[in-house]
C-alpha angles and dihedrals in degrees: 000000000000114000129214125236093182139021119207107246105165120095094235093045093050094042091052090054090053091047090054089051090050091054090052091051090048089053090051091055092049090051091047095051090045090055091043091062090057095038111030091181092062112126127209098253094103091044092050091048093051093045093047091051094048094045092048092047089051094049102041095071092046092054116173121074093345091061091038089062089056090049092051092048092051090061093066102073093166097067109029123072110260092246090064093045091052095048099038092048087069087072088070095075112340120070133120108294130219117270119256094252091054090049091052091048090053092052093049092050099047105029100025094237139071116255093252088059093053103041137043089230132005128183108230090204120069119249092205132009125193139162103297105016147002133230129233129187120235140166131216129173092344094311121119111221139193112217117197116201122192120227114251116258096012095123092045094054099049097088094046092046091053091046088056093047097042100079091051093047092049091054095040094052096030091235113183134173136061095268094062089100089078090077095051091045090053091053093045093050093049093046091050089051089054090058092055105087092180088061091044090052090052092048092046093053093045098047092043089055097042095048098038094110096060111113121247092008127113139174134205121252115250131222112211093181089062095044136082139164090293103025127060123186124196141155115290110237119191113228148110125270108257094250092052091050093046092050093065104022115118097167106102092188091056090047090050093050093049091044091050091052090050093049094046091047092055098040092048090053094045100044102030109025094033088217128087145196095253099190105073102168124136094255090066095058132060131190111218129210091273092053092252121149113243119199109204111168129058102164093115113054118162118205112214114214117217093239089061099034096057101053092035094060094036085063088060090067117093091216089061096040091052095046105083095200096049092040090054092049092053092049089058093045090054093045092242088123116042133206090238095052119124120236088255092053092048092052093043098048094040090058094041094053093041089057092042097048094042087061104032096049095052093109088064096051097082145015095265137038132184109216091187087073104121091190091064093051091041090057090050090050092048091050090050091052091050091052091049091054097041106114091186091058090057090057094052124090103265093195098104140114131053115291087242090071091073097070100024093054090043088053094053094044089052094044093049091050093049091050090048090051088053091046085226126181108204140188101230097204095046093101091066091078089068093056110090 
């Protein structure tokens, strides 16, 4: 695979790369509509494939928050065309890595020594490369290690990347009102946290300790003395990424056990720790040789304040959803309904979120849920398509909902999709046994 000697970090340099990508996408649309005149039955599969490839190619060399957006989008299989999901999912663990000289320079800057001075062996080529960092394999004193190195300039480019994206997002989601900045600030803050490997080391050690009792779940050991703000060293654990395992697994019992560990891990964090691993994509989980789930990345941890947690999970209860007065109260508490809403907006969003929550909270309505149920995910996909085509929705003020929805909803979308990939059947109250 081609390696990178330099990553664009300046606002103008990064913006020009995105403009070039925009021109390519525009050309794809012109070609599509030209073909459509000759062949009226032509569908958008080829267009989606071309656009997905050009957008991904434009983002993969930028890395950082630009590529992270693609990664986040690939987690929502119910809304995006499959061509985008397939291409963007590569950003989870397969993008062009840094060249060996740039890796050595990073080590010298942040640990004071070159990798060959710190380890017995060190692979100069990356084993995996994703949006914010890449992983190398090393050995020291008989231990096999995974060494994660952050791309240079990633933290410095986050604010400028979001400034470029913001005007498009505001138009796309019809966000109005002066307080809309809270959403962009939430994303910026979380992305900046992900570039702080000292914070990630702390979170990794804490979560590994707190969740150590959960069955069929394991964590790597970490090495603070070989870590810094841009380098993180941990135990190397052999295994397949969750998506790779799920693609060939035919053992339903194994899928159920892994899925149960994943569900218990998330529910224990959410309901007991009130903080959660908010980046549940396949690249952050391995399945080892004993079919144990291995959680390997804790750069994105979302703290869940009580004032959000209580109404959010009350809306998962059928008795609240089906009580118009209580349902309405929770929508206001969560800022889904606003004091400046028109009567039309109140009626529209009350119905929209009633339909959405009645479906999306089904896994919480009983003691057991089968995530292999294609009907459930088909209904979610259908609802997503309806939202995308809803012209009335585009006219409404999209600036609604607590800022905490961004990462909590992302967490549940990702979790549901991972469980669906595993075809897992889970006991939804099982996590309670770990809460003392």
